[in-house]
BAFI-3210 file (N, C-alpha, C; in Angstrom, 3 decimals, decimal comma, padded with zeros to 6 digits):
// residues 288
n [1|2|3|4|5|6|7|8|9|10|11|12|13|14|15|16|17|18|19|20|21|22|23|24|25|26|27|28|29|30|31|32|33|34|35|36|37|38|39|40|41|42|43|44|45|46|47|48|49|50|51|52|53|54|55|56|57|58|59|60|61|62|63|64|65|66|67|68|69|70|71|72|73|74|75|76|77|78|79|80|81|82|83|84|85|86|87|88|89|90|91|92|93|94|95|96|97|98|99|100|101|102|103|104|105|106|107|108|109|110|111|112|113|114|115|116|117|118|119|120|121|122|123|124|125|126|127|128|129|130|131|132|133|134|135|136|137|138|139|140|141|142|143|144|145|146|147|148|149|150|151|152|153|154|155|156|157|158|159|160|161|162|163|164|165|166|167|168|169|170|171|172|173|174|175|176|177|178|179|180|181|182|183|184|185|186|187|188|189|190|191|192|193|194|195|196|197|198|199|200|201|202|203|204|205|206|207|208|209|210|211|212|213|214|215|216|217|218|219|220|221|222|223|224|225|226|227|228|229|230|231|232|233|234|235|236|237|238|239|240|241|242|243|244|245|246|247|248|249|250|251|252|253|254|255|256|257|258|259|260|261|262|263|264|265|266|267|268|269|270|271|272|273|274|275|276|277|278|279|280|281|282|283|284|285|286|287|288]
n.u [001,061|001,754|004,158|002,479|001,356|003,221|003,979|001,945|001,654|003,943|003,378|001,298|002,468|004,424|002,826|001,920|004,429|005,058|003,066|003,714|006,209|005,439|004,524|007,077|008,600|007,328|007,267|009,931|011,249|009,364|008,169|005,700|002,640|000,695|-002,390|-004,483|-003,387|-004,326|-006,656|-005,478|-004,124|-006,672|-007,585|-005,454|-006,148|-008,550|-008,682|-006,890|-008,590|-010,560|-009,773|-008,395|-010,221|-013,107|-012,786|-011,078|-008,238|-004,972|-003,176|-000,576|-000,554|-002,612|-001,961|000,054|-001,026|-002,990|-000,983|000,087|-002,007|-002,362|-000,154|-000,539|-002,704|-001,415|000,182|-002,104|-002,732|-000,797|-000,572|-003,080|-003,951|-001,875|000,254|-000,849|-001,405|000,989|002,623|002,053|002,610|000,920|-001,053|-003,334|-003,279|-002,965|-005,882|-006,844|-005,835|-006,947|-009,645|-009,606|-009,111|-011,533|-013,460|-012,418|-012,694|-015,579|-016,286|-015,759|-017,127|-019,677|-019,388|-018,369|-019,436|-020,478|-020,468|-018,198|-015,308|-014,075|-010,789|-009,569|-007,483|-005,009|-004,729|-003,644|-002,110|-000,183|002,242|003,813|005,409|007,361|005,499|003,124|000,671|001,080|000,139|000,850|000,771|000,875|003,694|004,904|003,929|005,898|007,992|007,913|007,328|009,935|011,724|010,873|011,568|014,415|014,710|013,987|016,289|018,446|018,114|017,959|020,497|022,466|021,821|021,198|018,731|017,890|019,917|019,357|016,671|017,721|019,342|017,289|015,957|018,078|018,642|016,264|016,695|019,463|019,481|017,806|019,220|021,260|019,984|018,213|014,940|012,931|010,018|009,189|010,258|009,073|006,739|007,332|007,887|005,191|003,806|005,535|005,058|002,274|002,263|003,447|001,457|-000,321|000,533|000,779|-001,960|-002,952|-001,689|-002,833|-005,269|-006,602|-006,570|-008,089|-010,451|-011,969|-012,905|-014,899|-013,953|-011,583|-009,286|-009,232|-008,811|-006,164|-004,777|-004,551|-003,226|-000,903|000,013|000,403|002,655|004,215|004,937|005,675|007,808|009,566|009,674|011,858|013,535|013,833|014,239|013,720|010,943|009,962|010,710|009,411|006,796|006,730|007,338|005,015|002,931|003,377|002,770|000,053|-000,836|-000,250|-001,523|-004,340|-004,398|-003,728|-005,532|-007,676|-009,771|-011,226|-009,519|-007,594|-007,401|-007,160|-005,171|-002,916|-002,776|-002,389|-000,057|001,486|000,766|002,406|004,808|005,715|005,798|007,560|009,627|009,744|010,372|010,228|010,902|013,286|013,985|015,388|016,023|014,890|017,160|017,508|018,434|019,805]
n.v [-001,389|001,270|001,522|001,457|004,104|005,936|005,698|006,403|009,036|010,094|010,314|012,150|014,366|014,755|015,999|018,152|019,520|020,016|022,033|023,947|024,682|026,171|028,282|029,459|029,819|032,056|033,925|034,147|035,099|037,529|038,485|038,121|036,029|033,290|032,939|031,483|028,867|026,497|026,229|025,881|023,537|021,809|022,735|021,376|018,817|018,510|019,030|016,970|014,919|015,529|015,424|012,850|011,167|011,697|012,777|010,647|010,381|009,582|008,977|010,240|012,534|013,937|014,552|016,109|018,435|019,345|020,221|022,225|024,158|024,674|025,931|028,340|029,240|030,023|032,304|034,142|034,808|036,220|038,349|039,438|039,619|040,119|041,639|044,398|045,375|045,086|046,722|049,224|049,204|048,171|045,807|044,705|042,487|040,179|039,730|039,709|037,147|035,573|035,853|035,457|032,444|031,910|032,453|030,508|028,244|028,199|028,347|026,022|024,360|024,913|023,996|021,694|020,107|019,175|016,764|014,343|012,610|009,611|008,921|006,383|005,769|006,063|004,139|001,666|-001,704|-002,768|-003,957|-005,844|-004,448|-005,372|-006,634|-005,043|-003,985|-002,399|000,353|001,296|003,864|005,316|004,575|006,193|009,113|010,071|009,909|011,403|014,011|014,527|014,367|016,403|018,299|018,302|018,419|021,500|022,637|022,245|023,333|025,756|026,214|025,334|026,049|028,650|030,133|029,834|030,793|033,394|033,776|033,606|036,067|037,961|037,425|038,230|040,680|042,924|045,389|045,527|043,096|043,736|046,227|044,395|043,573|041,536|040,441|041,305|041,369|039,436|036,962|037,193|036,346|033,996|032,624|032,457|030,594|028,269|027,838|027,305|025,325|023,414|022,920|021,674|019,192|018,137|017,930|016,300|013,950|013,357|013,171|010,174|009,443|011,129|011,759|013,827|017,076|020,136|021,639|020,707|021,341|023,395|023,066|021,751|023,756|025,556|023,809|023,402|026,373|026,591|024,825|025,826|028,116|027,207|025,577|027,540|030,206|031,308|028,931|026,400|023,756|023,599|023,990|022,130|019,657|020,009|019,908|017,079|016,252|017,327|015,775|013,445|013,521|013,930|011,848|009,748|010,669|010,461|007,274|006,469|007,952|008,642|010,336|012,388|014,117|014,955|017,405|018,954|018,405|018,596|021,135|022,283|021,773|022,717|025,735|025,355|024,842|027,023|028,966|028,329|028,774|031,202|031,828|029,503|026,155|026,045|028,136|031,460|034,533|037,898|040,139|043,420|046,326|049,374]
n.w [000,168|000,645|-000,947|-003,298|-003,254|-002,867|-005,579|-007,046|-005,977|-007,056|-009,585|-009,813|-008,635|-010,860|-012,613|-011,239|-011,024|-013,442|-014,343|-012,567|-013,279|-015,557|-014,071|-013,322|-015,461|-016,972|-014,621|-014,459|-016,230|-016,842|-014,557|-014,038|-013,756|-015,366|-014,463|-015,704|-016,058|-015,184|-016,759|-019,223|-019,013|-018,912|-021,597|-023,009|-022,516|-023,535|-026,491|-027,139|-026,741|-028,601|-030,870|-031,040|-029,993|-031,038|-033,546|-034,491|-034,983|-035,344|-032,312|-031,976|-033,834|-033,185|-030,262|-030,895|-032,237|-030,533|-028,495|-029,912|-030,035|-027,206|-027,079|-028,533|-027,059|-025,014|-025,885|-026,776|-024,054|-023,014|-024,778|-024,918|-022,185|-020,447|-021,654|-022,117|-019,628|-018,335|-019,662|-018,702|-015,825|-014,507|-012,221|-013,098|-014,745|-013,334|-012,606|-015,031|-016,219|-014,739|-015,462|-018,138|-018,131|-016,860|-019,173|-021,016|-019,496|-019,482|-022,174|-023,141|-021,517|-022,603|-025,356|-025,395|-023,429|-019,924|-018,634|-017,690|-019,590|-020,297|-021,322|-023,183|-024,533|-023,873|-021,641|-022,225|-020,827|-018,914|-016,014|-013,585|-010,760|-008,075|-007,161|-007,139|-009,755|-012,004|-014,464|-017,960|-017,959|-015,417|-014,888|-016,865|-016,613|-014,729|-015,665|-017,941|-016,933|-015,581|-017,518|-019,052|-017,197|-017,094|-019,790|-020,013|-018,602|-019,882|-022,202|-021,395|-020,823|-022,671|-025,491|-027,510|-027,550|-025,445|-023,931|-024,436|-023,289|-020,389|-020,406|-020,461|-018,077|-016,255|-017,028|-018,373|-019,893|-020,751|-022,194|-024,254|-025,242|-026,604|-028,404|-028,356|-028,676|-026,427|-026,137|-027,559|-026,437|-024,038|-024,724|-026,009|-023,684|-022,530|-024,130|-023,916|-021,310|-021,322|-023,093|-021,252|-019,426|-021,079|-021,880|-019,334|-018,767|-020,910|-020,127|-017,486|-018,043|-018,740|-015,950|-014,620|-015,839|-018,939|-018,455|-018,494|-016,176|-014,912|-014,659|-012,802|-009,847|-010,105|-011,232|-008,925|-006,812|-008,225|-008,024|-005,414|-005,641|-006,947|-005,286|-002,825|-003,819|-004,421|-006,467|-007,793|-008,451|-010,345|-010,665|-007,957|-007,854|-009,525|-007,686|-005,444|-006,292|-006,750|-004,077|-002,812|-004,389|-003,449|-000,845|-000,660|-001,917|000,115|002,208|001,231|000,951|003,484|005,314|003,960|001,230|002,302|003,966|002,279|001,095|003,353|004,588|003,359|002,112|004,424|005,263|003,302|004,339|006,749|005,955|004,460|006,512|007,918|006,303|004,204|001,709|000,265|-000,284|-002,196|-002,673|-002,959|-001,185|-002,186|-003,298|-001,874|-003,176|-002,497]
ca.u [-000,125|003,022|004,967|001,649|000,802|004,310|004,461|000,769|001,945|005,115|002,934|000,629|003,466|004,923|001,815|002,037|005,390|004,871|001,875|004,369|007,228|004,846|004,390|008,000|009,098|006,996|007,635|011,388|011,404|008,597|007,728|003,910|002,211|-000,708|-003,395|-005,117|-002,491|-005,296|-007,505|-004,450|-004,086|-007,707|-007,582|-004,509|-006,746|-009,979|-008,214|-006,278|-009,700|-011,598|-009,039|-007,967|-011,273|-013,940|-012,344|-010,545|-007,048|-003,613|-002,555|000,515|-000,586|-003,689|-001,291|000,988|-001,966|-003,583|000,055|000,316|-003,166|-002,186|000,944|-001,193|-003,398|-000,728|000,713|-003,362|-003,078|000,491|-000,725|-004,551|-004,179|-000,741|001,021|-001,419|-001,561|002,357|003,362|001,863|003,509|-000,175|-001,080|-004,616|-002,763|-003,419|-007,338|-007,301|-005,484|-008,288|-010,696|-009,352|-009,138|-013,258|-013,794|-011,947|-013,640|-016,925|-016,305|-015,423|-018,432|-021,035|-019,237|-018,078|-020,415|-020,234|-019,897|-016,716|-015,421|-012,959|-010,084|-009,277|-006,619|-003,846|-004,493|-003,598|-001,107|000,300|003,175|003,955|006,558|007,309|004,204|002,239|000,339|001,205|-000,044|002,439|000,679|001,479|005,243|005,171|003,734|006,456|009,155|008,018|007,710|011,321|012,441|010,778|012,283|015,776|014,868|014,016|017,368|019,824|017,770|018,166|022,002|023,307|021,434|021,144|017,900|017,897|020,792|018,795|015,895|018,360|019,477|015,912|015,755|018,614|018,632|015,949|017,090|020,654|018,956|017,143|020,752|022,280|019,365|017,325|013,524|012,515|008,465|008,663|011,012|008,117|005,601|007,597|007,916|004,108|003,596|006,231|004,177|000,865|002,579|003,946|000,059|-001,029|001,327|000,029|-003,618|-002,908|-001,076|-003,544|-006,890|-007,170|-007,015|-008,910|-011,558|-011,980|-014,269|-014,605|-013,242|-010,569|-008,134|-009,269|-007,887|-004,981|-004,017|-004,688|-002,257|000,314|000,575|000,629|003,767|005,367|005,202|006,520|009,417|010,385|009,433|013,161|014,154|013,118|014,291|013,111|009,678|009,515|010,779|008,064|005,384|006,833|006,756|003,441|002,065|003,654|002,205|-001,151|-001,169|-000,110|-002,704|-005,813|-004,282|-003,656|-006,619|-008,959|-009,806|-011,766|-008,502|-006,214|-007,064|-007,097|-003,776|-001,762|-002,550|-001,989|001,061|002,117|000,927|003,413|006,402|006,010|005,592|009,074|010,787|008,680|011,049|009,964|012,331|014,368|014,136|016,151|015,323|015,374|018,443|017,011|019,472|019,559]
ca.v [000,192|002,555|001,753|002,306|005,211|007,050|005,810|007,349|010,218|010,788|010,843|013,284|015,193|015,169|016,796|019,437|020,151|020,794|023,170|024,637|024,951|027,079|029,555|029,547|030,329|033,232|034,700|034,506|036,467|038,872|038,983|037,861|034,675|032,942|032,394|030,600|027,654|025,343|026,209|025,690|021,987|021,368|022,744|020,276|017,147|018,518|019,011|015,717|014,022|015,522|015,304|011,336|010,320|011,983|012,895|009,316|010,876|008,844|009,520|011,209|013,724|014,540|015,329|017,415|019,545|019,636|021,114|023,422|025,066|025,603|027,159|029,340|029,931|030,836|033,711|034,816|035,275|037,309|039,473|039,715|039,673|040,203|042,838|045,791|045,676|045,295|047,727|050,251|049,112|048,071|044,582|044,157|041,039|039,156|039,675|039,458|036,257|034,632|036,256|034,671|031,327|031,309|032,512|029,328|027,153|028,229|028,263|024,646|023,961|025,212|023,339|020,265|019,479|019,172|015,561|013,839|011,848|008,922|008,988|005,138|005,376|006,094|003,495|000,123|-002,240|-002,879|-004,468|-006,146|-004,135|-005,435|-007,351|-003,987|-003,916|-000,688|000,605|001,852|005,389|005,541|005,009|007,159|010,279|010,808|009,982|012,460|015,019|014,860|014,427|017,932|019,456|018,262|019,274|022,778|022,693|021,689|024,159|027,231|026,249|024,977|026,803|030,315|030,764|029,560|031,698|034,773|033,651|033,794|037,354|038,640|037,263|038,866|042,244|043,076|046,477|045,076|042,351|044,788|046,713|043,691|042,964|040,401|040,709|041,180|040,903|038,245|036,137|036,823|035,591|032,629|031,922|032,165|029,793|027,250|027,641|026,804|023,852|022,159|022,696|020,973|017,896|017,704|017,479|015,049|012,756|013,175|012,930|008,937|009,189|012,209|012,012|015,162|017,756|021,601|022,397|019,669|022,263|024,478|022,541|021,161|024,841|025,850|023,263|024,011|027,573|026,469|024,277|026,935|029,083|026,338|025,265|028,983|030,424|031,594|027,856|025,236|022,553|023,611|023,823|020,199|018,559|020,522|019,120|015,570|016,175|017,761|014,807|012,173|013,805|014,147|010,180|009,213|011,228|009,820|006,409|005,865|008,697|008,964|011,514|013,854|014,973|015,109|018,864|019,999|018,090|018,848|022,785|022,642|021,497|024,160|026,786|025,397|025,210|028,626|030,038|028,251|028,930|032,089|031,954|028,254|025,082|025,990|029,794|032,881|035,931|038,992|041,265|044,971|047,177|050,797]
ca.w [000,010|000,939|-002,368|-004,449|-002,884|-003,501|-007,213|-007,584|-005,701|-008,403|-011,121|-009,408|-008,053|-011,787|-013,002|-010,358|-011,294|-015,149|-014,218|-011,472|-013,901|-016,257|-013,503|-013,238|-016,580|-017,111|-013,456|-014,244|-017,527|-016,821|-013,292|-014,156|-013,696|-015,807|-013,500|-016,598|-016,206|-014,899|-017,718|-020,304|-018,881|-019,299|-022,981|-023,746|-022,477|-024,017|-027,999|-027,759|-026,706|-029,551|-031,961|-030,994|-029,869|-031,795|-034,970|-035,004|-035,426|-034,545|-031,133|-031,922|-034,485|-032,330|-029,100|-031,553|-032,505|-029,188|-027,695|-030,432|-029,876|-026,179|-027,063|-028,997|-026,172|-023,981|-026,685|-026,618|-022,587|-023,055|-025,775|-024,448|-020,770|-019,477|-022,107|-022,095|-018,383|-017,870|-020,176|-017,944|-014,789|-013,696|-011,660|-013,464|-015,489|-012,453|-012,694|-016,562|-016,676|-014,097|-016,153|-019,631|-017,712|-016,884|-020,462|-021,731|-019,227|-019,720|-023,411|-023,103|-021,115|-023,641|-026,746|-025,078|-022,366|-018,786|-018,489|-017,562|-020,729|-020,257|-022,246|-022,634|-025,574|-023,080|-020,506|-022,670|-020,839|-017,477|-015,924|-012,197|-010,173|-006,652|-006,413|-007,412|-010,526|-012,342|-015,908|-018,481|-018,214|-014,036|-015,160|-018,091|-016,099|-013,940|-016,723|-018,995|-016,240|-015,216|-018,675|-019,469|-016,673|-017,724|-021,250|-020,071|-017,872|-020,634|-023,397|-020,630|-020,337|-023,889|-026,563|-027,832|-027,252|-024,036|-023,083|-024,511|-021,967|-019,292|-020,713|-020,462|-016,996|-015,550|-017,003|-019,704|-020,349|-021,201|-023,150|-025,251|-025,923|-026,999|-029,578|-027,986|-028,790|-025,095|-025,915|-028,068|-025,544|-022,935|-025,520|-025,986|-022,310|-022,003|-024,875|-023,371|-020,235|-021,365|-023,470|-020,375|-018,973|-022,120|-021,307|-018,073|-019,028|-021,782|-019,321|-016,403|-018,683|-018,493|-014,730|-013,885|-017,046|-019,414|-018,362|-018,461|-014,916|-014,739|-014,589|-011,617|-008,690|-010,426|-011,064|-007,662|-006,237|-009,019|-007,776|-004,117|-005,369|-007,539|-004,244|-001,871|-004,314|-004,544|-007,571|-008,634|-008,934|-011,748|-009,929|-006,965|-008,136|-009,617|-006,398|-004,689|-007,043|-006,302|-002,573|-002,949|-004,907|-002,614|000,681|-000,948|-002,039|001,347|003,104|000,733|001,128|004,807|006,194|003,341|000,386|002,886|004,631|001,679|000,614|004,541|005,183|002,026|002,175|005,694|005,114|002,714|005,191|007,609|005,252|004,003|007,760|008,445|004,979|003,456|000,313|-000,090|000,074|-002,508|-003,572|-002,627|-000,808|-003,089|-002,789|-002,061|-003,530|-002,000]
c.u [000,700|003,414|003,877|001,281|002,009|004,502|003,260|001,019|003,091|004,742|001,981|001,402|004,066|004,101|001,890|002,946|005,785|004,224|002,914|005,266|006,916|004,986|005,992|008,665|008,841|007,460|009,203|011,774|010,624|008,150|006,147|003,889|000,937|-001,732|-004,603|-004,508|-003,493|-006,379|-006,455|-004,108|-005,306|-007,842|-006,612|-005,225|-008,057|-009,671|-007,769|-007,907|-010,671|-011,023|-008,759|-009,511|-012,660|-013,733|-011,771|-009,143|-006,311|-003,429|-001,914|000,332|-001,939|-003,173|-000,511|000,026|-002,519|-002,383|000,149|-000,961|-002,938|-001,147|000,236|-002,138|-002,645|000,038|-000,717|-003,259|-001,826|000,147|-001,872|-004,575|-002,851|-000,060|000,571|-001,364|000,172|003,193|003,077|002,140|001,886|-000,356|-002,122|-004,418|-003,414|-005,104|-007,518|-006,781|-006,382|-009,300|-010,727|-009,471|-010,619|-013,597|-013,515|-012,741|-015,075|-017,262|-016,463|-016,793|-019,588|-020,795|-018,907|-018,816|-019,899|-019,861|-019,042|-016,525|-014,101|-012,284|-009,270|-007,718|-005,242|-003,580|-004,215|-002,044|-000,498|001,762|003,148|005,269|006,403|006,069|002,770|001,913|000,050|000,663|000,983|002,087|001,260|002,815|005,639|005,120|004,825|008,127|009,267|007,965|008,946|012,160|012,250|011,395|013,642|015,831|014,911|015,319|018,545|019,345|018,228|020,143|023,058|022,662|020,939|020,138|017,355|018,832|020,032|017,682|016,519|018,533|018,494|015,707|016,681|019,008|017,677|016,460|018,639|020,576|018,582|018,209|021,106|021,399|018,307|016,099|012,890|011,046|008,406|009,416|009,817|007,332|005,534|007,655|006,191|003,467|004,224|005,178|002,956|001,067|002,812|002,431|-000,455|-000,738|000,672|-001,518|-003,790|-002,557|-002,134|-005,131|-007,352|-007,433|-007,751|-010,210|-011,332|-013,122|-013,738|-013,795|-012,400|-009,487|-007,929|-008,340|-006,510|-004,229|-003,723|-003,198|-001,211|000,944|001,176|002,139|004,753|005,762|005,971|008,037|009,974|010,262|010,918|013,960|013,463|013,033|013,591|011,621|009,106|009,841|009,666|006,955|005,496|006,554|005,191|002,503|002,313|002,889|000,914|-001,662|-001,370|-001,398|-004,282|-005,327|-004,284|-005,128|-007,782|-009,070|-010,430|-010,835|-007,375|-006,225|-006,564|-005,865|-003,030|-002,051|-002,218|-000,531|002,227|002,099|002,229|004,627|006,601|006,173|006,999|009,981|009,934|009,104|011,083|011,138|013,449|014,810|014,883|015,432|016,153|016,108|017,762|018,233|019,262|020,314]
c.v [001,582|002,720|002,277|003,501|006,302|006,775|006,670|008,825|011,061|010,942|012,298|014,329|015,778|016,250|018,325|020,418|020,805|022,030|024,356|024,923|026,310|028,550|029,887|030,365|031,700|034,531|035,155|035,674|037,651|039,287|038,822|036,462|034,392|032,193|031,651|029,453|026,464|025,174|025,657|024,025|021,462|021,409|021,494|018,868|017,281|018,391|017,799|014,683|014,220|015,377|013,394|010,537|010,425|012,252|011,304|009,597|009,969|009,724|010,666|012,411|014,662|015,230|016,533|018,825|020,000|020,641|021,988|024,652|025,501|026,363|028,459|030,194|030,818|032,448|034,647|035,507|035,923|038,538|040,160|040,497|040,200|041,525|044,037|046,372|046,230|046,148|049,080|050,317|048,552|046,251|043,728|042,706|039,966|038,702|038,870|038,039|035,283|034,913|035,326|033,205|031,030|031,486|031,012|028,212|027,293|028,079|026,429|023,713|023,778|024,379|021,989|019,589|019,326|017,733|015,054|012,763|010,741|008,876|007,533|004,836|005,561|005,571|002,131|-000,307|-001,783|-003,811|-004,877|-005,725|-004,428|-005,959|-006,189|-003,756|-002,487|-000,527|001,445|003,254|005,770|005,487|005,862|008,779|010,898|010,750|011,086|013,841|015,680|015,076|015,955|018,813|019,487|018,561|020,768|023,312|022,796|022,871|025,760|027,116|026,043|025,806|028,056|031,146|030,800|030,515|033,142|035,088|034,214|035,216|038,316|038,299|038,146|040,387|042,664|044,396|046,185|044,234|043,018|045,533|045,894|042,918|042,031|041,278|040,337|040,553|039,815|036,828|035,978|036,012|034,092|031,909|031,377|030,869|028,430|026,997|026,748|025,433|022,615|021,791|021,771|019,129|017,493|017,191|016,492|013,842|012,179|012,656|011,677|008,812|009,801|012,717|013,600|015,411|019,450|022,524|021,331|020,219|023,221|024,042|022,083|022,519|025,451|025,329|023,382|025,287|027,267|025,656|025,029|027,638|028,272|026,144|026,387|029,325|031,208|029,982|026,875|024,138|022,332|023,544|022,309|019,457|018,988|019,919|017,767|015,190|016,116|016,338|013,601|012,152|013,574|012,876|009,607|009,636|010,322|008,379|005,639|006,742|008,901|010,214|012,476|014,516|014,912|016,398|019,782|019,875|018,873|020,477|022,985|022,548|022,634|025,116|026,645|025,477|026,507|029,337|029,684|028,349|029,852|032,096|030,835|027,316|025,261|027,421|030,319|033,709|037,015|039,537|042,571|045,816|048,802|051,739]
c.w [-000,006|-000,372|-003,550|-004,270|-003,455|-005,016|-007,586|-007,108|-006,775|-009,176|-010,698|-009,053|-009,580|-012,716|-012,335|-010,739|-012,577|-014,957|-013,754|-012,305|-015,250|-015,598|-013,458|-014,229|-016,765|-015,965|-013,858|-015,243|-017,158|-015,614|-013,212|-014,111|-014,657|-014,790|-014,237|-016,900|-015,733|-016,101|-019,046|-020,014|-019,137|-020,974|-023,700|-023,731|-023,198|-025,822|-028,009|-027,439|-028,007|-030,558|-032,085|-031,007|-030,659|-032,901|-035,529|-035,521|-034,820|-033,756|-031,319|-032,714|-033,823|-030,829|-029,673|-031,479|-031,249|-028,447|-028,548|-030,212|-028,403|-026,271|-027,626|-028,154|-025,348|-024,856|-026,807|-025,258|-022,591|-023,852|-025,202|-022,834|-019,621|-020,301|-021,977|-020,910|-017,922|-018,449|-019,496|-016,469|-013,868|-013,342|-012,123|-014,234|-014,799|-012,369|-014,100|-016,977|-016,165|-015,285|-017,673|-019,299|-017,819|-017,870|-021,058|-021,160|-019,709|-021,498|-023,901|-022,540|-021,885|-024,953|-026,451|-024,431|-020,808|-018,123|-018,677|-018,985|-020,147|-021,489|-022,417|-023,550|-025,036|-022,100|-020,817|-021,833|-019,637|-017,026|-014,169|-011,812|-008,551|-006,105|-006,514|-008,917|-011,225|-014,231|-016,226|-018,279|-016,739|-014,002|-015,816|-017,558|-015,749|-014,557|-017,447|-018,094|-015,961|-016,430|-019,177|-018,656|-016,938|-018,935|-020,975|-019,508|-019,003|-021,995|-022,621|-020,487|-021,840|-025,055|-026,579|-027,530|-025,559|-023,260|-023,361|-023,399|-020,814|-019,117|-020,075|-018,906|-016,034|-015,734|-018,568|-020,622|-021,104|-022,469|-024,521|-026,047|-026,968|-028,382|-029,675|-027,956|-027,510|-025,116|-026,648|-027,173|-024,498|-023,448|-025,576|-024,571|-021,960|-022,856|-024,414|-022,210|-020,378|-022,210|-022,517|-019,660|-019,677|-022,092|-020,339|-018,010|-019,882|-020,937|-018,598|-016,964|-018,293|-017,157|-014,003|-014,909|-017,511|-019,206|-018,122|-016,983|-014,072|-014,304|-013,237|-010,643|-008,956|-010,339|-009,808|-006,946|-007,130|-008,463|-006,370|-004,349|-005,894|-005,699|-003,038|-002,550|-004,282|-006,158|-008,701|-008,719|-009,535|-011,143|-008,857|-006,804|-008,739|-008,277|-005,560|-005,115|-006,447|-004,863|-002,253|-003,290|-004,083|-001,313|000,338|-001,203|-000,782|002,274|002,621|001,185|002,385|005,536|005,364|002,422|001,340|003,767|003,622|001,330|002,026|004,939|004,481|001,862|003,437|005,743|004,313|003,396|006,133|006,958|004,822|005,505|008,043|007,347|003,891|002,080|-000,493|-000,252|-000,540|-003,089|-002,418|-002,305|-001,609|-002,331|-003,071|-002,223|-003,411|-002,609]
res [m|l|a|s|a|i|l|t|g|l|g|l|g|s|m|y|g|l|l|a|l|g|f|y|i|t|y|a|v|s|s|t|v|n|f|a|q|g|s|s|m|m|l|g|a|v|f|a|y|a|f|a|v|k|l|g|w|p|l|l|p|a|m|a|l|a|l|a|l|c|a|a|y|g|v|l|v|e|l|v|a|v|r|p|f|a|r|r|g|s|n|a|w|l|m|a|t|v|a|l|g|i|v|a|d|n|t|v|l|f|t|f|g|k|e|p|r|g|f|p|m|l|t|s|g|s|l|q|l|a|g|i|n|l|s|y|l|q|l|a|i|p|a|v|g|l|s|l|a|a|a|l|h|v|f|s|k|r|f|i|y|g|k|a|l|q|a|v|v|q|n|p|d|a|a|r|l|m|g|i|n|v|p|l|v|i|c|a|a|y|a|a|s|t|l|l|a|g|v|a|g|i|m|i|a|p|l|a|n|v|h|s|d|m|g|t|l|f|g|l|k|a|f|a|v|a|i|l|g|g|l|t|s|a|w|g|v|m|l|a|g|l|l|f|g|v|a|e|a|l|i|t|s|f|l|g|s|a|y|t|q|i|l|s|f|t|l|v|i|v|a|l|a|l|m|p|n|g|l|f|g|r|a|a|v|k|k|v]
***
């Protein structure tokens, strides 16, 4: 029972980590976050379901187009709900991203329907591991999550566009003087953010079913994970997601689902009370 709960928690934690990485990317580049991240996750699942199940497309092309549309949604969020306000130094982007997420959720509600849909195309196959029957999907979820986190790290360190991203993070004005298109980099960060959320949505859909508000609670938990890990640390955010997922799975297994949300968020509050900058974050340096 313990081993099964830990493996389940690692899968959930990977999804939280992917969503939280999206918060990290946009915050690092532009000091803003996309509070429609949960909606981005939902759109990934809904688009993949529509293409693969409703239209009968092969799974890989369906997933690729679903992720491309998620990235396009991220561009829309940045252009419509973030850039106009950030340019004026206003924090209204916070409410604007929330509002855009609500618009997306309700649009899907009216077009896709409110009843949950199963996504069986990703659930076939299982194996025995240490006496535990595990589906291939349960093993693939943490593998995909950690692989994407590693790929993001390598991209930022080894590739020229990743270095441009880091330049914008460190000093946007200097990056602009060096010829880097800062608005384009910020827009790309939002596209990457929602793409990661779309991956999480597609991976979790067979376990949570597909419906219009599936991303709401996931988005809240992912933001809690991002704060817990420290918004200034990519690996910290991912590790915090794994810890949160395992803690949640253990609480559910041993105490019941009625206590899951109460105790998991209580643990987050306690952790932040003891470490205000998160588990792996750094305190901001104030220049005088």
